[in-house]
KOLTORKOL-102341 format. One record per residue: chain; x, y, z of N, C-alpha, C in turn. Coordinates in Angstrom, 1 decimal. Example, Ala and Ser with C-alpha at 12.3 -4.5 7.8 and 13.67 -1.06 7.14 Angstrom:
<nodes>
[node "A",[13.2,-5.7,7.8],[12.3,-4.5,7.8],[13.2,-3.3,7.8]]
[node "A",[12.8,-2.2,7.1],[13.7,-1.1,7.1],[12.9,0.0,7.9]]
</nodes>
This chain:
<nodes>
[node "A",[119.8,123.7,112.4],[118.4,123.7,112.0],[118.4,123.3,110.6]]
[node "A",[117.8,122.7,110.7],[117.3,122.0,108.5],[116.4,122.4,108.0]]
[node "A",[116.2,123.5,106.9],[115.6,123.8,106.3],[114.6,122.9,105.6]]
[node "A",[113.6,123.4,105.6],[113.1,121.9,104.4],[112.2,122.8,103.4]]
[node "A",[111.4,122.1,102.1],[111.1,122.7,101.3],[109.5,123.3,101.5]]
[node "A",[109.7,124.8,101.2],[107.9,125.6,101.0],[106.8,123.8,101.5]]
[node "A",[106.8,123.2,100.1],[105.8,122.1,100.1],[105.4,122.1,101.4]]
[node "A",[107.1,120.9,101.8],[106.0,120.5,102.9],[106.7,121.0,104.6]]
[node "A",[106.4,122.2,104.9],[106.1,123.4,106.0],[104.7,122.8,105.3]]
[node "A",[104.0,123.5,104.7],[103.4,123.6,104.5],[102.2,122.4,104.3]]
[node "A",[103.0,120.9,104.0],[101.9,120.2,104.5],[101.8,119.6,105.6]]
[node "A",[103.0,120.4,106.0],[103.5,119.2,107.6],[101.9,120.2,108.6]]
[node "A",[102.2,121.6,107.9],[101.0,122.1,109.0],[99.3,122.3,109.2]]
[node "A",[99.5,121.3,107.3],[97.9,120.4,106.8],[97.5,119.6,107.7]]
[node "A",[98.6,118.7,108.3],[98.5,117.3,108.7],[97.7,117.7,110.1]]
[node "A",[98.7,118.5,110.3],[98.2,119.2,112.0],[96.2,119.4,112.0]]
[node "A",[95.7,120.4,110.7],[95.1,120.5,110.7],[93.9,119.5,110.9]]
[node "A",[93.8,118.6,109.9],[93.6,117.5,109.8],[92.9,116.9,110.5]]
[node "A",[94.5,116.8,112.0],[94.1,115.6,113.6],[92.9,116.3,113.4]]
[node "A",[93.2,117.8,113.7],[92.9,118.8,114.3],[91.0,119.2,114.2]]
[node "A",[91.0,118.5,112.8],[89.2,118.7,112.5],[89.3,117.4,112.9]]
[node "A",[89.6,116.8,113.1],[88.8,115.2,113.2],[88.3,115.2,114.2]]
[node "A",[89.4,115.1,114.4],[89.6,114.7,116.8],[88.4,116.1,117.0]]
[node "A",[88.0,116.9,116.3],[87.0,117.5,117.4],[86.9,118.4,118.3]]
[node "A",[86.6,119.4,118.9],[86.6,120.2,119.3],[85.5,119.9,120.6]]
[node "A",[84.3,118.8,121.8],[86.1,118.7,122.4],[86.4,117.5,121.3]]
[node "A",[87.8,116.4,121.6],[88.2,115.6,120.7],[88.0,114.7,121.2]]
[node "A",[86.7,113.9,120.6],[86.3,112.5,119.8],[87.2,111.4,119.6]]
[node "A",[87.8,110.6,120.9],[89.0,109.8,120.2],[88.3,108.7,119.3]]
[node "A",[87.4,108.3,119.7],[86.7,106.7,119.3],[86.3,107.1,118.1]]
[node "A",[86.0,108.4,117.7],[85.8,109.1,116.2],[87.0,109.2,115.4]]
[node "A",[87.6,110.0,115.7],[89.3,109.8,115.3],[89.9,108.0,114.6]]
[node "A",[90.0,107.2,115.8],[90.1,105.9,115.5],[89.3,105.1,114.7]]
[node "A",[88.3,105.4,115.1],[87.1,104.7,113.2],[87.9,104.7,112.4]]
[node "A",[88.3,106.8,112.3],[88.8,107.3,111.0],[90.0,106.6,110.3]]
[node "A",[90.9,106.1,111.0],[91.9,105.9,110.9],[91.8,104.8,110.2]]
[node "A",[90.9,103.7,111.0],[90.9,102.1,110.5],[90.5,102.1,108.9]]
[node "A",[89.4,102.7,109.3],[89.1,102.8,108.0],[89.8,103.0,107.1]]
[node "A",[90.0,104.3,107.3],[91.1,104.8,105.7],[92.4,103.2,105.1]]
[node "A",[93.3,103.5,106.6],[94.3,102.3,106.9],[93.8,101.1,105.5]]
[node "A",[92.8,100.6,106.4],[91.5,99.0,106.1],[91.6,99.7,104.0]]
[node "A",[91.3,100.9,102.7],[90.8,101.2,102.1],[92.0,101.2,102.1]]
[node "A",[93.3,101.5,102.1],[94.3,101.5,101.3],[95.3,101.0,101.7]]
[node "A",[95.3,99.8,102.5],[95.3,98.1,102.5],[94.9,97.5,101.6]]
[node "A",[93.7,97.1,101.2],[92.9,96.7,100.0],[93.6,97.7,98.9]]
[node "A",[94.0,98.8,98.4],[94.4,99.2,97.1],[93.4,99.6,96.9]]
[node "A",[92.6,101.0,97.5],[91.8,101.6,97.6],[91.4,102.6,98.3]]
[node "A",[92.6,103.1,98.5],[92.4,104.2,99.2],[92.7,105.4,98.2]]
[node "A",[92.2,106.7,98.8],[92.1,108.3,98.2],[93.6,108.4,97.4]]
[node "A",[93.9,108.8,96.4],[95.4,109.2,96.1],[95.2,110.7,95.9]]
[node "A",[95.5,110.9,97.5],[95.7,112.4,98.3],[96.9,112.2,99.2]]
[node "A",[98.1,113.2,99.3],[98.9,113.6,100.2],[97.9,113.7,101.3]]
[node "A",[97.4,114.7,101.9],[96.6,114.4,103.0],[96.5,113.7,103.8]]
[node "A",[95.4,112.9,102.5],[95.0,111.4,103.5],[95.7,110.3,103.7]]
[node "A",[96.8,110.1,102.9],[97.5,109.0,102.6],[98.9,109.4,104.0]]
[node "A",[98.9,110.4,104.6],[99.8,111.7,105.7],[99.0,111.0,106.7]]
[node "A",[97.9,111.7,106.7],[96.5,111.4,107.9],[96.9,110.0,108.9]]
[node "A",[96.7,109.0,107.6],[96.8,107.8,107.8],[97.7,106.3,108.7]]
[node "A",[98.5,107.4,107.9],[99.5,106.4,108.2],[100.4,107.2,109.6]]
[node "A",[99.6,108.8,110.7],[100.7,109.6,111.1],[100.3,108.6,113.0]]
[node "A",[99.6,107.6,112.9],[100.1,106.8,114.1],[100.5,105.4,114.3]]
[node "A",[100.9,105.1,113.3],[101.5,104.0,113.0],[102.5,104.4,111.8]]
[node "A",[102.7,105.2,112.3],[104.5,105.8,111.4],[105.0,105.2,112.4]]
[node "A",[106.4,104.6,111.8],[107.7,104.5,112.6],[109.2,104.8,112.2]]
[node "A",[110.2,105.9,113.0],[111.4,106.5,112.4],[112.4,105.3,112.4]]
[node "A",[113.1,105.1,111.7],[114.5,104.8,111.6],[115.3,105.7,111.9]]
[node "A",[115.1,106.3,110.4],[116.6,107.4,109.9],[115.9,108.6,110.2]]
[node "A",[116.0,109.1,111.1],[116.3,111.1,110.9],[116.3,111.5,109.5]]
[node "A",[117.7,111.3,110.1],[118.6,112.2,109.6],[118.5,112.3,108.0]]
[node "A",[117.7,110.4,107.2],[117.8,110.2,105.9],[116.7,111.6,105.9]]
[node "A",[115.6,111.7,106.0],[113.9,111.7,106.7],[113.9,113.4,106.3]]
[node "A",[115.4,113.9,106.9],[115.1,115.9,106.8],[116.2,116.0,105.6]]
[node "A",[116.9,115.1,104.9],[118.1,115.2,103.8],[117.2,115.0,102.3]]
[node "A",[116.2,114.3,103.2],[114.8,114.4,101.7],[113.9,115.2,101.7]]
[node "A",[113.5,116.3,102.6],[112.7,116.9,103.1],[112.8,118.3,102.1]]
[node "A",[114.4,118.4,102.1],[114.9,119.6,101.4],[114.4,119.6,99.7]]
[node "A",[114.1,118.3,99.1],[113.8,118.5,98.3],[112.5,118.6,97.7]]
[node "A",[111.2,118.2,97.1],[109.9,118.2,97.5],[109.1,116.8,96.1]]
[node "A",[110.1,117.4,95.0],[109.3,116.8,93.7],[110.8,115.8,93.8]]
[node "A",[110.8,114.2,92.7],[110.9,114.1,92.7],[112.8,113.3,93.7]]
[node "A",[113.3,113.1,94.9],[113.6,112.5,96.1],[113.3,110.7,95.5]]
[node "A",[115.3,110.9,96.1],[115.2,109.8,96.4],[113.8,108.4,97.5]]
[node "A",[112.6,107.9,97.0],[111.7,107.2,97.7],[112.6,106.0,98.0]]
[node "A",[113.4,105.3,98.1],[113.8,104.4,98.3],[114.3,104.2,99.6]]
[node "A",[115.5,105.3,99.9],[116.2,106.4,100.9],[114.6,106.4,102.5]]
[node "A",[113.8,107.1,101.0],[112.7,107.7,102.4],[111.0,106.3,103.1]]
[node "A",[111.6,105.1,102.4],[111.0,103.7,102.9],[112.0,102.9,103.6]]
[node "A",[113.7,103.2,103.0],[114.0,102.4,104.4],[114.5,103.4,105.3]]
[node "A",[114.1,105.2,105.8],[113.7,105.4,106.6],[112.7,105.0,107.4]]
[node "A",[112.0,104.5,107.1],[110.3,103.7,107.5],[109.7,102.8,108.1]]
[node "A",[108.3,103.0,109.4],[107.8,101.2,108.4],[106.9,102.0,109.1]]
[node "A",[106.1,100.6,109.8],[104.5,100.9,109.8],[104.2,99.9,111.0]]
[node "A",[103.2,99.7,112.3],[102.9,98.8,112.3],[101.8,98.3,112.1]]
[node "A",[101.1,97.1,113.1],[99.6,97.9,112.7],[99.1,97.1,111.9]]
[node "A",[98.1,97.3,111.4],[97.7,98.3,110.1],[97.7,98.4,109.3]]
[node "A",[98.6,99.4,109.7],[99.5,100.7,108.8],[100.2,99.9,107.5]]
[node "A",[101.3,98.9,108.2],[102.3,97.8,107.6],[101.7,97.7,105.9]]
[node "A",[100.5,97.1,106.2],[99.6,96.6,105.0],[99.4,98.0,104.3]]
[node "A",[99.0,99.1,104.8],[98.4,100.4,104.1],[99.7,100.1,103.4]]
[node "A",[100.6,101.3,104.3],[102.2,101.6,103.9],[102.5,100.1,102.4]]
[node "A",[103.0,99.7,102.8],[103.4,98.6,101.9],[102.1,98.3,100.6]]
[node "A",[101.0,98.6,100.6],[100.4,99.1,99.5],[100.2,100.0,98.6]]
[node "A",[100.6,101.9,99.8],[101.1,102.7,99.3],[102.3,103.1,98.4]]
[node "A",[102.2,102.2,98.4],[104.3,102.1,98.9],[104.2,101.4,96.9]]
[node "A",[103.3,100.4,96.5],[103.1,99.8,95.6],[102.9,100.7,93.8]]
[node "A",[101.0,101.5,94.6],[100.3,101.7,93.8],[100.9,104.0,93.8]]
[node "A",[101.0,105.0,94.2],[102.0,105.5,94.6],[103.0,106.1,95.4]]
[node "A",[104.5,105.8,94.8],[105.9,105.1,95.7],[106.1,106.9,95.2]]
[node "A",[105.9,108.2,94.9],[106.1,109.6,94.7],[104.7,110.2,95.6]]
[node "A",[104.3,109.9,95.9],[102.9,110.6,97.5],[103.2,109.4,98.1]]
[node "A",[104.0,108.5,98.0],[103.8,107.8,99.3],[105.4,108.9,100.1]]
[node "A",[106.2,108.3,99.1],[107.2,109.3,99.7],[106.9,110.6,100.1]]
[node "A",[107.0,111.5,99.8],[106.0,112.1,100.4],[105.3,112.5,101.5]]
[node "A",[104.0,111.3,102.1],[103.2,111.6,102.5],[103.7,110.5,104.3]]
[node "A",[105.3,110.5,104.3],[106.2,109.7,104.8],[106.5,110.4,105.2]]
[node "A",[107.2,112.1,104.5],[108.6,113.2,104.9],[107.5,113.9,105.7]]
[node "A",[105.9,114.1,105.3],[105.1,115.0,105.8],[104.5,114.4,107.3]]
[node "A",[104.6,113.0,107.3],[104.6,112.6,108.8],[105.7,112.6,110.2]]
[node "A",[106.7,112.4,109.3],[107.5,113.0,110.0],[108.5,114.4,110.2]]
[node "A",[108.0,115.0,109.5],[107.6,116.8,110.0],[107.1,117.5,110.8]]
[node "A",[105.5,116.6,110.5],[104.4,116.5,111.5],[105.0,116.0,112.6]]
[node "A",[105.2,114.6,113.0],[106.1,114.5,114.0],[107.3,115.6,115.3]]
[node "A",[108.0,115.7,114.0],[109.3,116.5,114.7],[109.3,117.9,114.0]]
[node "A",[108.9,118.8,115.0],[108.4,120.3,114.5],[110.3,120.3,115.3]]
[node "A",[110.0,120.7,116.0],[112.0,121.1,116.1],[112.7,120.9,115.6]]
[node "A",[112.9,119.7,114.0],[114.1,119.5,114.4],[114.5,119.7,113.4]]
[node "A",[113.1,121.2,112.3],[113.4,121.7,110.8],[113.1,123.7,111.5]]
[node "A",[113.3,124.1,110.0],[112.8,125.4,110.1],[112.0,125.2,108.5]]
[node "A",[111.4,126.4,107.9],[110.8,126.3,107.2],[111.0,127.9,106.5]]
[node "A",[110.8,127.5,104.8],[112.1,129.1,104.7],[111.1,130.0,105.2]]
[node "A",[112.1,131.5,104.8],[111.3,133.0,105.4],[111.4,133.8,104.9]]
[node "A",[109.6,133.9,105.0],[108.8,134.6,103.7],[109.2,136.0,104.6]]
[node "A",[109.6,136.7,104.8],[108.3,137.6,106.2],[109.7,138.9,105.5]]
[node "A",[108.9,140.0,105.4],[109.1,141.2,104.9],[110.6,141.5,105.3]]
[node "A",[111.0,141.1,106.3],[112.4,141.7,106.2],[113.3,140.7,106.2]]
[node "A",[113.4,139.6,106.3],[113.8,138.2,105.6],[114.4,138.6,103.2]]
[node "A",[113.1,138.7,102.8],[112.6,139.1,101.4],[113.9,140.4,101.1]]
[node "A",[113.5,141.4,102.1],[114.4,143.0,102.0],[115.7,142.6,102.5]]
[node "A",[116.0,141.3,103.4],[117.9,140.9,103.5],[118.2,140.8,101.8]]
[node "A",[117.0,139.4,101.9],[117.7,138.6,100.7],[117.7,139.6,99.7]]
[node "A",[117.0,141.2,98.7],[116.9,141.6,98.3],[118.4,143.4,98.3]]
[node "A",[118.9,143.0,99.5],[119.8,144.5,99.6],[120.9,143.7,99.3]]
[node "A",[121.0,141.8,99.9],[122.5,141.8,99.3],[123.0,141.6,98.3]]
[node "A",[124.6,141.3,97.8],[124.8,142.2,96.9],[124.4,143.9,96.1]]
[node "A",[123.9,144.9,96.4],[123.3,145.5,95.8],[124.7,146.9,95.9]]
[node "A",[126.3,146.1,96.8],[126.6,147.1,97.4],[127.1,148.7,96.2]]
[node "A",[126.7,148.4,95.0],[127.4,150.0,94.0],[125.6,150.5,94.3]]
[node "A",[124.4,150.5,95.1],[123.1,151.0,94.9],[123.6,151.3,96.6]]
[node "A",[124.9,151.6,96.6],[124.9,151.9,98.5],[124.3,154.1,98.6]]
[node "A",[124.1,154.6,99.4],[124.1,156.0,99.3],[125.1,156.4,99.0]]
[node "A",[125.7,157.0,99.3],[126.8,157.1,99.6],[127.4,159.0,98.3]]
[node "A",[128.7,158.7,98.7],[129.9,159.9,97.6],[128.7,159.6,96.3]]
[node "A",[129.5,161.0,96.0],[128.4,161.3,94.6],[129.7,161.0,92.9]]
[node "A",[129.1,160.7,92.7],[130.3,160.4,91.5],[130.3,161.3,90.4]]
[node "A",[131.2,161.5,89.9],[131.6,162.6,89.1],[130.5,162.7,87.5]]
[node "A",[130.6,161.3,87.3],[129.3,161.5,86.4],[127.9,162.0,86.5]]
[node "A",[127.4,161.4,87.6],[125.9,162.4,87.7],[126.4,163.5,88.5]]
[node "A",[127.2,164.3,89.1],[127.9,165.6,89.5],[127.6,166.3,88.3]]
[node "A",[128.5,165.6,87.1],[128.5,166.2,86.1],[126.7,166.7,85.6]]
[node "A",[126.0,166.1,85.6],[124.6,165.7,85.1],[124.0,167.3,85.5]]
[node "A",[124.2,168.2,87.0],[124.0,168.9,87.4],[125.2,169.8,86.9]]
[node "A",[125.8,170.1,86.4],[127.2,171.5,86.8],[126.5,172.2,85.5]]
[node "A",[126.9,173.4,86.0],[126.3,174.2,84.3],[126.7,174.9,84.3]]
[node "A",[128.1,174.6,83.3],[129.1,175.7,83.3],[129.0,176.4,82.1]]
[node "A",[129.6,177.8,82.1],[129.1,179.5,82.1],[130.7,179.6,81.5]]
[node "A",[129.5,179.8,80.2],[131.4,179.5,78.6],[131.1,181.1,78.2]]
</nodes>
């Protein structure tokens, strides 16, 4: 499993929240589709919102992945990745194609991030987030501390407590 940048992991989880929030409980698929259609139309006109979450949400249903390995490689770097490699690894169908083209023209870096976010959202078992649990942090902290291990008392330390009677 490939580790991805923590911000991409966060954005993929956020996308799930957006989708659940718009679908509602119980799910209203008509409302969801109307929202998608409106977003795609706005982005296609070049009038969409410059927001990673909104762009990823708009592309979620129409984005097609052609090179998953390339996208996974690019997911390691949130800022300043290879936008052309990401654009070559994905395309969009229908209304999404015009929206994607306009997004790439207006906000290439943000579009790169949105494509990777959608990919990670659609393939959650193909990657892992950085482990920030307390156990993992302790493990990282303990690495390289061989000199600090409790063990034999050094002569220098012992001399601090020796009281020679003279």
